[in-house]
MARMIDREN-206966 format. One record per residue (C-alpha): x, y, z; residue number from 0; residue in three letters. Coordinates in Angstrom, 1 decimal. Layout:
! residues N
+--------+--------+--------+-----+-----+
:     c1 :     c2 :     c3 :   i :  aa :
+--------+--------+--------+-----+-----+
:      X :      Y :      Z : NUM : ala :
...
+--------+--------+--------+-----+-----+
//
This chain:
! residues 138
+--------+--------+--------+-----+-----+
:     c1 :     c2 :     c3 :   i :  aa :
+--------+--------+--------+-----+-----+
:  -14.8 :   39.0 :  -36.5 :   0 : met :
:  -14.7 :   42.2 :  -34.7 :   1 : thr :
:  -12.8 :   45.3 :  -35.9 :   2 : ser :
:  -10.6 :   45.0 :  -32.8 :   3 : glu :
:   -9.6 :   41.4 :  -33.7 :   4 : ala :
:   -8.8 :   42.5 :  -37.2 :   5 : ile :
:   -6.7 :   45.4 :  -35.9 :   6 : glu :
:   -4.8 :   43.1 :  -33.5 :   7 : leu :
:   -4.2 :   40.7 :  -36.3 :   8 : gly :
:   -3.0 :   43.4 :  -38.7 :   9 : thr :
:   -0.6 :   44.7 :  -36.0 :  10 : ala :
:    0.7 :   41.2 :  -35.5 :  11 : trp :
:    1.3 :   40.8 :  -39.2 :  12 : leu :
:    3.2 :   44.1 :  -39.4 :  13 : arg :
:    5.3 :   43.0 :  -36.4 :  14 : ala :
:    6.4 :   40.1 :  -38.5 :  15 : gly :
:    7.1 :   42.2 :  -41.6 :  16 : gly :
:    4.2 :   40.6 :  -43.5 :  17 : leu :
:    2.0 :   42.5 :  -45.9 :  18 : arg :
:   -1.6 :   42.4 :  -44.4 :  19 : pro :
:   -3.6 :   40.9 :  -47.3 :  20 : thr :
:   -7.3 :   40.2 :  -46.8 :  21 : arg :
:   -6.7 :   36.5 :  -46.3 :  22 : gln :
:   -3.7 :   37.0 :  -43.9 :  23 : arg :
:   -5.7 :   39.6 :  -41.9 :  24 : arg :
:   -8.6 :   37.1 :  -41.6 :  25 : ala :
:   -6.3 :   34.3 :  -40.4 :  26 : leu :
:   -4.4 :   36.5 :  -38.1 :  27 : ala :
:   -7.6 :   37.8 :  -36.5 :  28 : ala :
:   -8.7 :   34.3 :  -35.8 :  29 : leu :
:   -5.3 :   33.4 :  -34.3 :  30 : leu :
:   -4.5 :   36.4 :  -32.2 :  31 : val :
:   -7.5 :   38.7 :  -32.3 :  32 : gly :
:   -8.6 :   38.0 :  -28.8 :  33 : asp :
:   -5.1 :   38.2 :  -27.3 :  34 : gly :
:   -5.0 :   34.5 :  -26.4 :  35 : lys :
:   -2.4 :   32.0 :  -27.6 :  36 : asp :
:   -3.5 :   29.3 :  -29.9 :  37 : arg :
:   -2.5 :   25.8 :  -31.0 :  38 : his :
:   -4.0 :   25.1 :  -34.4 :  39 : val :
:   -3.7 :   22.6 :  -37.2 :  40 : thr :
:   -4.2 :   23.9 :  -40.8 :  41 : ala :
:   -7.4 :   22.0 :  -40.8 :  42 : glu :
:   -8.8 :   23.4 :  -37.6 :  43 : ser :
:   -7.9 :   27.0 :  -38.7 :  44 : leu :
:   -9.6 :   26.3 :  -42.0 :  45 : tyr :
:  -12.7 :   25.1 :  -40.2 :  46 : ala :
:  -12.6 :   28.3 :  -38.0 :  47 : ala :
:  -12.5 :   30.4 :  -41.2 :  48 : cys :
:  -15.5 :   28.6 :  -42.6 :  49 : glu :
:  -17.4 :   29.2 :  -39.3 :  50 : arg :
:  -16.5 :   32.9 :  -39.5 :  51 : ala :
:  -17.7 :   33.2 :  -43.0 :  52 : gly :
:  -14.2 :   33.8 :  -44.5 :  53 : glu :
:  -13.4 :   32.5 :  -47.9 :  54 : ser :
:  -10.0 :   31.0 :  -47.7 :  55 : val :
:   -8.8 :   27.7 :  -49.3 :  56 : ser :
:   -7.1 :   25.0 :  -47.3 :  57 : leu :
:   -4.0 :   25.4 :  -49.5 :  58 : ala :
:   -3.9 :   29.1 :  -48.6 :  59 : thr :
:   -4.2 :   28.3 :  -44.9 :  60 : val :
:   -1.2 :   25.9 :  -45.2 :  61 : tyr :
:    0.9 :   28.5 :  -47.1 :  62 : asn :
:   -0.1 :   31.3 :  -44.7 :  63 : thr :
:    0.8 :   29.3 :  -41.6 :  64 : leu :
:    4.2 :   28.6 :  -43.2 :  65 : arg :
:    4.7 :   32.3 :  -43.9 :  66 : ala :
:    3.7 :   33.1 :  -40.3 :  67 : phe :
:    6.4 :   30.6 :  -39.0 :  68 : cys :
:    9.0 :   32.0 :  -41.4 :  69 : asp :
:    8.2 :   35.5 :  -40.2 :  70 : ala :
:    8.8 :   34.4 :  -36.6 :  71 : gly :
:    5.2 :   34.9 :  -35.6 :  72 : leu :
:    4.4 :   31.3 :  -34.8 :  73 : met :
:    6.3 :   28.0 :  -34.2 :  74 : gln :
:    5.5 :   24.6 :  -35.6 :  75 : glu :
:    5.2 :   21.7 :  -33.2 :  76 : val :
:    5.4 :   18.3 :  -34.8 :  77 : ala :
:    3.4 :   15.7 :  -32.9 :  78 : val :
:    2.7 :   12.6 :  -34.9 :  79 : glu :
:    4.7 :   12.0 :  -38.0 :  80 : gly :
:    3.2 :   14.4 :  -40.5 :  81 : ser :
:    0.7 :   16.0 :  -38.0 :  82 : lys :
:    1.8 :   19.5 :  -37.1 :  83 : ser :
:    0.3 :   22.1 :  -34.8 :  84 : tyr :
:    1.1 :   25.8 :  -35.0 :  85 : phe :
:    1.6 :   27.7 :  -31.8 :  86 : asp :
:    1.2 :   31.5 :  -31.5 :  87 : thr :
:    3.2 :   31.5 :  -28.2 :  88 : arg :
:    6.8 :   32.0 :  -29.1 :  89 : met :
:    8.8 :   31.5 :  -25.9 :  90 : asp :
:   10.3 :   28.1 :  -25.2 :  91 : asn :
:    7.7 :   26.0 :  -23.4 :  92 : his :
:    6.6 :   22.3 :  -23.2 :  93 : pro :
:    3.3 :   20.9 :  -24.4 :  94 : his :
:    0.9 :   18.3 :  -23.3 :  95 : phe :
:   -0.6 :   16.2 :  -26.2 :  96 : phe :
:   -3.8 :   14.4 :  -25.4 :  97 : trp :
:   -3.7 :   11.2 :  -27.4 :  98 : glu :
:   -7.5 :   10.5 :  -27.1 :  99 : asp :
:   -8.6 :   13.9 :  -28.4 : 100 : thr :
:   -5.6 :   15.2 :  -30.4 : 101 : gly :
:   -5.5 :   18.4 :  -28.3 : 102 : ala :
:   -2.2 :   20.2 :  -27.8 : 103 : leu :
:   -2.0 :   22.5 :  -24.8 : 104 : val :
:    0.8 :   24.4 :  -23.0 : 105 : asp :
:    2.4 :   22.5 :  -20.1 : 106 : ala :
:    3.9 :   24.4 :  -17.1 : 107 : pro :
:    7.4 :   25.4 :  -18.1 : 108 : ala :
:    8.5 :   25.9 :  -14.5 : 109 : asn :
:    8.0 :   22.2 :  -13.8 : 110 : ala :
:   10.4 :   21.1 :  -16.5 : 111 : leu :
:   14.1 :   20.8 :  -16.0 : 112 : glu :
:   16.5 :   19.7 :  -18.8 : 113 : ile :
:   19.9 :   19.4 :  -17.2 : 114 : thr :
:   21.9 :   18.2 :  -20.2 : 115 : arg :
:   21.6 :   17.7 :  -23.9 : 116 : leu :
:   23.8 :   15.7 :  -26.2 : 117 : pro :
:   26.4 :   17.6 :  -28.1 : 118 : gln :
:   25.3 :   18.6 :  -31.6 : 119 : ala :
:   27.2 :   16.9 :  -34.5 : 120 : pro :
:   30.2 :   18.7 :  -35.9 : 121 : glu :
:   29.1 :   21.6 :  -38.1 : 122 : gly :
:   25.6 :   21.8 :  -36.5 : 123 : ala :
:   24.1 :   23.7 :  -33.6 : 124 : glu :
:   21.0 :   23.0 :  -31.6 : 125 : ile :
:   18.3 :   25.4 :  -32.8 : 126 : ala :
:   15.5 :   24.4 :  -30.4 : 127 : arg :
:   14.4 :   21.6 :  -28.2 : 128 : val :
:   10.7 :   20.6 :  -28.4 : 129 : asp :
:    9.2 :   18.8 :  -25.4 : 130 : val :
:    5.8 :   17.1 :  -26.1 : 131 : val :
:    4.4 :   15.1 :  -23.2 : 132 : ile :
:    1.8 :   12.6 :  -24.4 : 133 : arg :
:   -1.2 :   12.0 :  -22.1 : 134 : leu :
:   -4.1 :    9.6 :  -22.0 : 135 : arg :
:   -6.9 :    9.3 :  -19.5 : 136 : lys :
:   -6.1 :    6.9 :  -16.7 : 137 : ala :
+--------+--------+--------+-----+-----+
//
């Protein structure tokens, strides 16, 4: 990892009010160190850590991704039951999910129009609407 990636990751952590520990800095650098948005699973981020020579346990990756979500730095996108992806892009936007490869990618938000939602039950409010469009090769 470059020092620039680590600096970007550290700034990202501070923006979320998180203490930049060694493990958080390493994960943040992998997630945002090149300035691009990412869709990762805990397992794919763990594998990226191993490839980068970083010593981080899978449990730490899970816990850190949760902390990043709680700090408002990432959002979780549930795709298949217990399978979750973590997205560094925080604006409201739809996703394409490729069923054959398991890849989650951003879909063009300007092509999606939601004209009406059901009313939330009494005592509740809609926090967010996730749109995941499943794709398979034709």
